[in-house]
NULUM-775297 format. One line per field, with one value per residue: x, y, z of N, C-alpha, C in turn. Coordinates in steps of 0.2 Angstrom, whole numbers, plus 5000, padded with zeros to 4 digits. Example, Ala and Ser with C-alpha at 12.3 -4.5 7.8 and 13.67 -1.06 7.14 Angstrom:
! residues 2
n_u = 5066	5064
n_v = 4972	4989
n_w = 5039	5035
ca_u = 5062	5068
ca_v = 4978	4995
ca_w = 5039	5036
c_u = 5066	5064
c_v = 4984	5000
c_w = 5039	5039
//
This chain:
! residues 331
n_u = 5108	5097	5081	5070	5052	5041	5027	5026	5020	5009	4996	4991	4984	4992	4999	5002	5001	5011	5006	5005	5016	5023	5027	5024	5022	5023	5010	5012	5028	5045	5055	5071	5077	5077	5084	5094	5106	5124	5125	5117	5108	5114	5109	5096	5092	5094	5085	5072	5074	5072	5060	5051	5051	5049	5036	5030	5034	5043	5050	5061	5067	5079	5092	5106	5110	5105	5107	5112	5129	5130	5127	5129	5117	5115	5127	5124	5113	5118	5126	5116	5110	5121	5121	5109	5101	5103	5102	5089	5089	5082	5067	5066	5065	5075	5078	5084	5091	5096	5100	5100	5112	5125	5141	5156	5159	5155	5148	5141	5127	5109	5106	5112	5120	5133	5133	5124	5124	5139	5134	5125	5133	5141	5132	5129	5141	5140	5129	5133	5128	5125	5114	5101	5085	5075	5078	5080	5077	5080	5075	5070	5078	5083	5092	5097	5095	5080	5081	5093	5095	5084	5088	5100	5094	5089	5099	5104	5097	5098	5111	5112	5112	5101	5083	5070	5066	5063	5052	5056	5047	5044	5032	5017	5017	5030	5032	5023	5031	5043	5040	5034	5047	5058	5047	5050	5062	5061	5062	5050	5043	5041	5035	5029	5036	5029	5028	5013	4997	4984	4985	4992	4988	4993	4995	4983	4974	4980	4992	4989	4980	4987	4996	4989	4983	4994	4999	5008	5014	5012	5019	5017	5027	5030	5017	5012	5013	5025	5023	5013	5000	5000	4995	5005	5007	4998	4997	5004	5022	5035	5049	5058	5053	5052	5049	5054	5067	5073	5074	5075	5064	5052	5044	5041	5030	5024	5015	5001	4986	4974	4979	4980	4967	4959	4967	4964	4949	4949	4957	4945	4937	4944	4947	4933	4933	4941	4956	4972	4977	4987	4986	4972	4976	4985	4978	4967	4975	4979	4966	4966	4965	4976	4987	4999	5008	5012	5025	5034	5042	5050	5056	5056	5054	5039	5032	5033	5023	5013	5009	5007	4997	4986	4983	4973	4960	4956	4943	4932	4916	4905	4899	4911	4920	4917	4915	4929	4931	4924	4932	4945	4944	4941	4941
n_v = 5082	5076	5072	5065	5068	5058	5056	5056	5048	5047	5047	5038	5040	5050	5046	5040	5027	5027	5026	5010	5004	4997	5006	5019	5039	5054	5064	5076	5081	5086	5098	5102	5113	5129	5138	5128	5129	5131	5145	5148	5150	5137	5132	5137	5129	5116	5117	5118	5105	5095	5100	5096	5080	5079	5083	5070	5071	5062	5059	5067	5079	5080	5087	5085	5098	5106	5121	5137	5134	5122	5108	5109	5107	5095	5091	5097	5092	5079	5080	5082	5071	5063	5069	5071	5061	5050	5038	5035	5030	5022	5026	5034	5043	5047	5057	5061	5069	5071	5079	5093	5106	5103	5103	5106	5105	5091	5082	5086	5087	5087	5069	5056	5041	5042	5055	5053	5041	5045	5056	5050	5044	5056	5061	5054	5052	5066	5065	5056	5043	5026	5023	5030	5031	5035	5040	5053	5056	5072	5082	5078	5074	5081	5075	5063	5046	5039	5027	5022	5034	5029	5017	5019	5023	5013	5004	5010	5004	4991	4990	4993	5006	5015	5013	5014	5022	5038	5051	5068	5083	5078	5077	5070	5064	5059	5054	5040	5034	5032	5026	5013	5007	5007	4998	4986	4984	4978	4988	4996	5016	5025	5037	5053	5069	5083	5101	5107	5117	5126	5137	5134	5121	5112	5099	5091	5086	5077	5071	5068	5057	5048	5042	5039	5027	5019	5017	5024	5036	5054	5069	5085	5099	5116	5119	5128	5137	5146	5157	5164	5157	5160	5171	5180	5191	5198	5214	5220	5219	5212	5217	5208	5195	5182	5188	5201	5201	5193	5187	5177	5165	5171	5183	5202	5205	5193	5196	5198	5210	5202	5188	5190	5194	5183	5174	5182	5179	5165	5164	5169	5158	5148	5152	5151	5137	5136	5137	5142	5151	5144	5133	5126	5126	5116	5106	5106	5100	5088	5082	5077	5064	5057	5061	5058	5064	5081	5091	5104	5119	5128	5141	5143	5135	5136	5138	5125	5118	5127	5121	5107	5108	5108	5094	5091	5094	5089	5086	5091	5097	5099	5110	5119	5114	5118	5130	5134	5131	5139	5152	5148	5147	5157	5172
n_w = 5192	5179	5181	5172	5171	5181	5175	5163	5155	5156	5149	5138	5127	5120	5108	5092	5080	5064	5050	5044	5051	5064	5073	5086	5088	5095	5097	5098	5090	5094	5083	5078	5072	5070	5083	5092	5086	5086	5086	5096	5112	5124	5136	5136	5125	5130	5141	5133	5127	5138	5144	5135	5133	5147	5146	5138	5125	5115	5102	5093	5081	5069	5057	5045	5041	5050	5061	5063	5064	5050	5055	5069	5077	5077	5084	5096	5102	5103	5112	5124	5124	5130	5142	5148	5143	5142	5147	5143	5130	5124	5124	5115	5099	5087	5073	5058	5044	5027	5011	5008	5004	5011	5013	5002	4986	4973	4979	4992	4994	4988	4982	4981	4982	4987	4992	5004	5011	5017	5023	5033	5040	5046	5054	5063	5070	5076	5082	5092	5092	5090	5080	5070	5072	5062	5046	5034	5016	5012	5002	4985	4972	4956	4949	4951	4949	4954	4960	4965	4974	4983	4987	4993	5005	5008	5010	5023	5032	5031	5036	5048	5053	5053	5059	5052	5037	5027	5019	5012	5006	4995	4980	4977	4965	4966	4977	4976	4968	4974	4986	4981	4976	4987	4995	4986	4990	5002	5013	5020	5017	5030	5035	5030	5028	5024	5020	5026	5032	5042	5032	5021	5010	5002	5002	5003	4992	4983	4990	5004	5002	4996	5004	5014	5006	5004	5017	5025	5036	5041	5045	5047	5044	5051	5056	5061	5053	5050	5063	5060	5063	5075	5087	5088	5079	5078	5082	5073	5070	5079	5084	5090	5083	5071	5057	5059	5060	5053	5038	5032	5033	5037	5028	5029	5020	5020	5031	5029	5027	5025	5027	5041	5043	5044	5052	5065	5065	5067	5079	5087	5085	5091	5105	5109	5111	5121	5118	5113	5098	5092	5096	5092	5079	5077	5084	5072	5062	5067	5067	5054	5045	5040	5046	5058	5068	5073	5068	5079	5080	5094	5104	5118	5134	5138	5125	5119	5129	5127	5113	5117	5124	5114	5113	5122	5118	5103	5098	5085	5082	5070	5065	5070	5061	5048	5050	5050	5038	5030	5032	5030	5015	5011	4999
ca_u = 5106	5091	5077	5063	5044	5037	5021	5028	5018	5002	4991	4994	4982	4995	5005	5000	5004	5013	5004	5004	5019	5022	5030	5019	5024	5020	5006	5017	5037	5050	5060	5078	5079	5080	5086	5097	5113	5129	5125	5109	5109	5113	5106	5088	5089	5093	5077	5067	5072	5070	5052	5047	5052	5044	5028	5029	5036	5048	5052	5067	5070	5084	5094	5112	5113	5101	5111	5119	5131	5127	5129	5129	5112	5116	5130	5122	5107	5121	5128	5111	5108	5124	5120	5103	5096	5109	5099	5083	5088	5077	5063	5068	5064	5080	5076	5089	5090	5100	5096	5102	5118	5130	5149	5158	5160	5150	5145	5139	5121	5105	5104	5117	5122	5139	5132	5119	5128	5143	5130	5123	5138	5144	5126	5129	5146	5140	5124	5136	5123	5126	5109	5096	5076	5073	5084	5075	5080	5075	5070	5069	5084	5081	5098	5099	5090	5077	5083	5099	5093	5079	5093	5105	5089	5089	5105	5106	5093	5103	5118	5110	5113	5094	5079	5066	5067	5055	5053	5052	5044	5042	5025	5013	5020	5037	5030	5022	5038	5048	5036	5037	5055	5057	5044	5051	5069	5059	5062	5044	5043	5037	5032	5032	5036	5027	5025	5006	4995	4980	4987	4995	4986	4993	4995	4977	4972	4985	4996	4988	4977	4993	5000	4985	4983	5000	5001	5013	5011	5011	5022	5019	5032	5029	5012	5010	5015	5031	5020	5007	4995	4999	4992	5011	5007	4990	4998	5011	5027	5038	5057	5062	5050	5056	5050	5056	5074	5076	5069	5074	5059	5046	5044	5035	5025	5019	5010	4996	4979	4972	4980	4979	4959	4957	4970	4959	4944	4952	4956	4940	4935	4950	4945	4928	4936	4947	4961	4976	4976	4991	4983	4969	4980	4988	4973	4965	4980	4977	4961	4967	4965	4981	4992	5002	5009	5014	5034	5033	5049	5052	5061	5057	5049	5033	5030	5031	5020	5007	5007	5006	4990	4982	4980	4967	4955	4955	4937	4928	4910	4903	4898	4918	4926	4912	4916	4935	4932	4924	4937	4950	4943	4936	4946
ca_v = 5076	5077	5066	5068	5067	5050	5057	5058	5043	5046	5047	5034	5042	5054	5043	5037	5024	5028	5020	5003	5001	4996	5014	5024	5045	5056	5068	5082	5081	5093	5099	5106	5117	5134	5138	5124	5130	5133	5152	5148	5148	5131	5130	5137	5123	5111	5117	5115	5097	5093	5100	5093	5074	5079	5081	5067	5071	5056	5063	5073	5079	5085	5087	5087	5107	5112	5126	5137	5133	5117	5101	5110	5107	5087	5091	5099	5086	5074	5082	5083	5064	5061	5072	5073	5057	5043	5030	5035	5031	5018	5028	5042	5041	5053	5057	5065	5070	5073	5082	5100	5108	5102	5102	5110	5101	5090	5076	5085	5090	5081	5063	5052	5036	5044	5059	5051	5036	5047	5061	5047	5043	5061	5064	5048	5055	5074	5063	5050	5037	5019	5022	5034	5030	5037	5044	5055	5061	5078	5083	5077	5076	5080	5073	5056	5040	5038	5021	5026	5037	5024	5011	5021	5025	5005	5002	5011	5000	4984	4991	4995	5014	5017	5008	5015	5028	5042	5055	5076	5087	5075	5076	5064	5057	5057	5049	5035	5029	5031	5021	5007	5006	5004	4991	4981	4985	4977	4994	5001	5021	5024	5042	5058	5077	5090	5108	5109	5119	5130	5143	5131	5114	5107	5090	5089	5084	5072	5067	5063	5050	5042	5041	5033	5021	5016	5015	5029	5040	5062	5073	5091	5103	5124	5119	5137	5145	5151	5160	5166	5155	5161	5180	5184	5199	5203	5220	5221	5214	5213	5218	5201	5189	5183	5194	5207	5202	5185	5186	5170	5162	5175	5192	5206	5206	5188	5197	5204	5211	5196	5184	5193	5194	5175	5172	5183	5175	5157	5166	5168	5150	5144	5155	5148	5131	5135	5136	5147	5150	5138	5125	5126	5124	5110	5101	5103	5096	5081	5079	5075	5057	5054	5064	5055	5069	5087	5096	5111	5122	5132	5144	5143	5128	5138	5137	5117	5118	5126	5115	5100	5109	5106	5089	5091	5095	5087	5085	5097	5098	5101	5117	5122	5113	5121	5137	5136	5129	5146	5157	5147	5147	5164	5175
ca_w = 5188	5176	5181	5170	5176	5181	5175	5156	5149	5160	5142	5132	5120	5116	5105	5086	5075	5060	5044	5043	5053	5072	5078	5087	5088	5099	5095	5095	5091	5092	5077	5080	5066	5074	5091	5093	5084	5089	5088	5101	5120	5124	5140	5133	5120	5133	5143	5129	5126	5145	5147	5130	5136	5153	5143	5133	5118	5114	5095	5091	5074	5066	5048	5044	5040	5054	5066	5062	5058	5049	5060	5076	5081	5080	5091	5104	5104	5106	5119	5128	5125	5135	5149	5151	5140	5138	5149	5142	5121	5121	5127	5110	5093	5084	5068	5055	5036	5021	5004	5006	5004	5018	5014	4997	4980	4970	4984	4998	4992	4984	4984	4977	4985	4991	4999	5008	5016	5021	5029	5040	5046	5049	5059	5070	5076	5080	5088	5097	5092	5084	5072	5073	5072	5056	5042	5028	5013	5011	4996	4979	4966	4948	4941	4955	4947	4962	4961	4969	4982	4988	4988	4998	5012	5011	5014	5030	5037	5033	5039	5056	5056	5054	5059	5047	5033	5026	5014	5014	5003	4989	4979	4978	4959	4967	4983	4976	4965	4978	4990	4976	4977	4995	4995	4984	4994	5008	5018	5016	5019	5037	5037	5024	5030	5019	5024	5029	5038	5040	5026	5015	5011	4997	5004	5003	4985	4981	4994	5009	5001	4993	5011	5016	5002	5005	5024	5027	5040	5037	5048	5044	5047	5048	5056	5061	5047	5053	5067	5057	5066	5082	5091	5086	5074	5078	5084	5070	5068	5085	5081	5091	5080	5065	5053	5061	5061	5049	5032	5027	5035	5036	5027	5034	5015	5021	5035	5025	5030	5022	5032	5048	5046	5043	5059	5070	5065	5068	5085	5090	5085	5096	5111	5111	5112	5125	5115	5108	5091	5089	5099	5087	5072	5079	5083	5066	5058	5070	5065	5047	5048	5038	5050	5062	5072	5071	5070	5081	5084	5098	5106	5124	5136	5136	5118	5120	5137	5123	5109	5121	5127	5111	5114	5128	5114	5097	5093	5081	5080	5063	5062	5068	5055	5043	5051	5049	5032	5027	5035	5025	5009	5008	4996
c_u = 5099	5087	5069	5057	5043	5029	5020	5023	5012	4994	4992	4991	4986	5001	5001	5003	5006	5011	5003	5010	5018	5024	5024	5024	5019	5015	5009	5026	5040	5056	5066	5080	5082	5080	5089	5105	5118	5127	5119	5112	5110	5109	5098	5088	5089	5086	5072	5067	5069	5061	5050	5047	5049	5037	5026	5030	5045	5053	5057	5070	5075	5085	5102	5114	5110	5107	5108	5125	5129	5131	5128	5122	5112	5119	5129	5115	5112	5125	5123	5109	5114	5125	5117	5099	5098	5104	5092	5082	5085	5071	5062	5067	5069	5080	5082	5089	5097	5096	5099	5108	5122	5138	5151	5160	5154	5146	5143	5131	5116	5105	5106	5119	5128	5137	5126	5122	5133	5139	5127	5128	5142	5138	5126	5135	5145	5135	5127	5131	5126	5120	5104	5090	5073	5078	5079	5078	5075	5072	5073	5077	5082	5085	5099	5092	5086	5078	5089	5098	5089	5086	5098	5100	5090	5092	5106	5101	5096	5108	5118	5110	5106	5089	5073	5069	5060	5057	5052	5053	5044	5034	5022	5014	5027	5037	5030	5029	5044	5045	5036	5042	5057	5053	5047	5057	5067	5060	5055	5044	5039	5033	5035	5032	5035	5027	5017	5003	4989	4980	4990	4993	4987	4994	4988	4974	4974	4989	4995	4983	4981	4993	4996	4983	4990	5003	5006	5011	5013	5014	5023	5025	5027	5021	5007	5011	5019	5029	5015	5001	4995	4997	4999	5011	5000	4992	5002	5016	5032	5045	5060	5058	5053	5057	5052	5065	5077	5073	5068	5070	5053	5047	5041	5030	5020	5013	5004	4990	4974	4972	4980	4971	4958	4960	4965	4954	4944	4953	4951	4936	4939	4947	4937	4927	4940	4953	4966	4974	4981	4988	4976	4971	4983	4982	4970	4968	4979	4972	4961	4967	4974	4987	4994	5004	5012	5022	5033	5040	5046	5058	5062	5053	5041	5029	5027	5027	5013	5003	5005	4999	4984	4980	4975	4963	4956	4948	4935	4921	4910	4903	4905	4920	4923	4914	4923	4936	4931	4930	4942	4951	4942	4943	4949
c_v = 5078	5071	5068	5065	5061	5050	5056	5055	5043	5046	5044	5035	5046	5054	5039	5033	5028	5024	5015	5000	5000	5002	5017	5032	5048	5062	5074	5080	5086	5092	5103	5111	5124	5133	5133	5122	5131	5140	5155	5146	5140	5129	5130	5132	5117	5111	5114	5108	5094	5094	5098	5085	5073	5078	5075	5065	5066	5058	5068	5074	5083	5083	5088	5095	5110	5115	5133	5137	5125	5112	5105	5108	5097	5087	5093	5095	5081	5076	5081	5076	5062	5063	5072	5063	5052	5035	5030	5033	5026	5019	5034	5039	5048	5051	5063	5065	5071	5074	5089	5101	5107	5104	5104	5102	5096	5083	5077	5089	5085	5075	5056	5047	5039	5049	5057	5046	5040	5055	5058	5047	5050	5063	5059	5050	5061	5071	5059	5044	5032	5019	5029	5029	5029	5042	5046	5057	5067	5081	5078	5077	5074	5075	5066	5050	5040	5030	5019	5028	5033	5019	5013	5020	5015	5000	5004	5008	4994	4985	4992	5002	5017	5011	5008	5021	5030	5046	5064	5078	5086	5075	5069	5060	5054	5051	5042	5031	5027	5026	5014	5003	5003	4998	4987	4980	4981	4983	4999	5008	5021	5030	5047	5065	5082	5095	5106	5111	5122	5134	5139	5124	5110	5102	5086	5085	5077	5069	5065	5058	5046	5041	5037	5026	5017	5015	5020	5034	5049	5064	5081	5094	5110	5123	5124	5140	5149	5156	5162	5163	5155	5168	5184	5190	5201	5211	5224	5217	5216	5214	5210	5196	5188	5186	5199	5207	5196	5184	5181	5166	5166	5182	5196	5206	5199	5190	5200	5204	5203	5191	5185	5193	5186	5172	5174	5180	5168	5158	5165	5160	5148	5146	5151	5139	5130	5135	5143	5146	5144	5132	5123	5125	5118	5104	5099	5098	5089	5076	5076	5067	5053	5057	5061	5060	5076	5090	5101	5112	5125	5136	5147	5138	5129	5137	5130	5114	5119	5123	5109	5102	5107	5099	5087	5092	5095	5086	5090	5095	5100	5105	5120	5121	5116	5129	5138	5135	5136	5151	5154	5146	5154	5169	5182
c_w = 5185	5178	5179	5174	5177	5178	5167	5150	5153	5155	5137	5124	5116	5112	5099	5082	5068	5053	5047	5047	5061	5076	5078	5089	5091	5095	5091	5096	5090	5087	5079	5074	5066	5082	5095	5090	5088	5091	5092	5108	5122	5129	5140	5129	5123	5138	5139	5127	5133	5146	5140	5132	5141	5152	5138	5127	5118	5107	5094	5085	5070	5058	5049	5044	5046	5060	5065	5065	5057	5053	5068	5079	5082	5084	5097	5105	5107	5112	5126	5131	5129	5142	5152	5149	5139	5141	5147	5133	5119	5121	5118	5103	5091	5077	5064	5047	5032	5015	5004	5008	5011	5018	5007	4991	4979	4976	4989	4997	4988	4987	4982	4983	4990	4997	5004	5013	5020	5025	5033	5045	5049	5055	5064	5073	5078	5084	5093	5097	5088	5079	5076	5071	5065	5052	5036	5023	5012	5007	4990	4974	4962	4944	4943	4951	4954	4963	4966	4974	4986	4992	4994	5004	5014	5015	5020	5034	5036	5036	5044	5057	5055	5053	5054	5041	5029	5021	5017	5008	4996	4988	4978	4970	4963	4975	4983	4973	4969	4984	4989	4977	4983	4997	4994	4986	5000	5015	5017	5020	5025	5036	5031	5029	5026	5024	5023	5034	5037	5032	5020	5015	5005	4997	5000	4997	4984	4987	4999	5008	4997	4999	5014	5014	5004	5012	5026	5031	5037	5046	5046	5046	5045	5050	5058	5058	5047	5059	5065	5061	5074	5083	5090	5085	5073	5078	5080	5070	5075	5081	5085	5090	5073	5058	5053	5061	5056	5043	5028	5028	5035	5037	5028	5027	5017	5026	5033	5027	5029	5027	5040	5049	5046	5050	5063	5071	5069	5076	5089	5090	5091	5105	5114	5112	5119	5125	5113	5103	5088	5092	5095	5079	5072	5079	5078	5060	5062	5069	5058	5048	5044	5042	5056	5068	5069	5074	5073	5082	5091	5101	5113	5126	5135	5131	5118	5123	5130	5117	5112	5121	5123	5110	5118	5125	5106	5092	5091	5081	5073	5059	5064	5063	5049	5044	5049	5042	5028	5029	5030	5018	5006	5004	4999
//
């Protein structure tokens, strides 16, 4: 029988309130996009989830299509909930999403009311839950009225199948419109999940200020730039890396000399702070005022441990921030 660590909540500062809501999230959340599907080793995925919970990670992020095959990450996590975490359900934040292609035909994609409500019902069956804590619309739908999509999200809360609703991959204009509609429906947007990291800073000029203004939290995905913000590629592309065998996520042409020059300089700063490069990248994101939590992936428990280690040093001196900015903005 799995017994979680009794010290998992020893540091209450590891949790941060999401926007103006009453909900706190861990500074490090675990995403189940990769390595938790039906093609992956179940016991390894289970060990990652257990270790995460032992370290105080209470938020586990999924989507309907996570796998492969689609749906299998939810099925596997549902199995873990039954075998390991059933008695701890009220300690957990379980989130899922709908918005990308999930099943055949015109009703299995994007943002219609029919798709979103059917998808959540399917997700709940796979997870073995009566409700999820957070339900996201995964991406904007250019063809469905935003009022319909946001109305469907609000319905999930009124029906008791979700506690909070959220957005992912919306730009600042779309977010502003969606947030207004949700607020008028009485189900304010809890949090936004954009791609955001040291090498991809598109949310900074307009989205992050909007989230602060609206009282919406921010949980960046891909905080390590698909592994580029680690020392994984300093000596070439390993055969067992994503860039070495799975071009869907990171291609060899992304691992450029310019990027490596920047990450090597950042690694020097990280070492001076007693951190790994990954820890520096996470701490830098968590230093952004709008950011509530960072959403990591992992292929083994040790990676979770390394990422959680970032929370031991979240303070930056002014000269460190200036040096990082010079590196990141160099051409």
